[in-house]
C-alpha positions as CSV (number, residue, x, y, z in Angstrom):
1,M,-101.8,-9.0,-11.3
2,R,-102.7,-12.4,-9.7
3,A,-100.2,-15.2,-9.8
4,V,-100.9,-18.2,-11.9
5,R,-101.9,-21.2,-9.8
6,T,-99.7,-24.2,-10.4
7,F,-100.5,-27.8,-9.7
8,N,-98.1,-30.5,-8.6
9,G,-98.3,-34.1,-10.0
10,A,-100.4,-35.5,-7.2
11,E,-103.0,-32.7,-7.6
12,R,-103.1,-33.1,-11.3
13,R,-103.6,-36.9,-11.0
14,A,-106.3,-36.4,-8.4
15,R,-108.2,-33.9,-10.6
16,L,-108.0,-36.2,-13.6
17,A,-109.3,-39.1,-11.5
18,R,-112.3,-37.1,-10.4
19,R,-113.0,-35.8,-13.9
20,H,-112.9,-39.3,-15.3
21,H,-115.0,-40.8,-12.5
22,L,-112.2,-43.0,-11.3
23,S,-112.0,-41.5,-7.8
24,P,-114.1,-43.0,-5.0
25,T,-115.3,-39.5,-4.2
26,S,-116.8,-38.9,-7.7
27,P,-118.3,-42.1,-9.1
28,G,-120.5,-42.0,-12.2
29,A,-124.3,-42.2,-11.8
30,D,-124.8,-44.4,-14.8
31,V,-123.0,-45.6,-17.9
32,A,-124.7,-43.0,-20.2
33,S,-123.7,-40.0,-18.0
34,V,-120.1,-41.3,-17.7
35,A,-119.8,-41.7,-21.5
36,E,-121.2,-38.1,-21.9
37,H,-118.8,-36.6,-19.4
38,L,-115.8,-38.4,-21.1
39,V,-117.1,-37.7,-24.6
40,G,-117.1,-41.5,-25.1
41,L,-115.7,-44.8,-23.9
42,H,-113.0,-46.1,-26.2
43,A,-112.9,-49.8,-26.8
44,T,-110.4,-51.7,-28.8
45,D,-111.8,-55.1,-27.7
46,P,-115.5,-55.9,-27.1
47,A,-114.9,-56.3,-23.3
48,T,-113.1,-53.0,-22.9
49,V,-116.2,-50.9,-22.9
50,F,-117.7,-53.1,-20.1
51,L,-114.5,-52.9,-18.0
52,S,-114.1,-49.1,-18.5
53,A,-117.7,-48.5,-17.5
54,R,-117.5,-50.8,-14.5
55,A,-114.4,-49.0,-13.2
56,R,-116.4,-45.8,-13.2
57,V,-119.9,-46.8,-12.0
58,P,-120.2,-48.7,-8.8
59,G,-122.4,-51.8,-9.0
60,L,-122.7,-51.7,-12.7
61,E,-123.6,-55.0,-14.2
62,V,-123.1,-56.4,-17.7
63,G,-126.8,-56.2,-18.3
64,D,-126.8,-52.4,-17.5
65,V,-124.3,-51.8,-20.3
66,E,-126.0,-54.1,-22.7
67,A,-129.3,-52.3,-22.1
68,A,-127.7,-48.9,-22.6
69,L,-126.1,-50.1,-25.9
70,Y,-128.8,-52.3,-27.4
71,D,-132.2,-51.6,-25.8
72,E,-132.2,-47.9,-24.7
73,R,-129.6,-46.9,-27.3
74,T,-128.2,-44.2,-24.9
75,L,-124.7,-45.4,-25.9
76,V,-123.8,-45.7,-29.6
């Protein structure tokens, strides 16, 4: 029987950062793909969705998020 692999705290945080596109080694391609990978972007304040997306997609502009929300409707 194989032993169960265990992860220490640093490994767990690194894996979570990669999965959530918060690691420099795994940036998101665009705001729609990031929202899909995360199941969604939660926002309690109107600016939160912009900040959350910007943290995950390098070079993302406000207009990119607005286009995905209002024009393309890839984010709902």
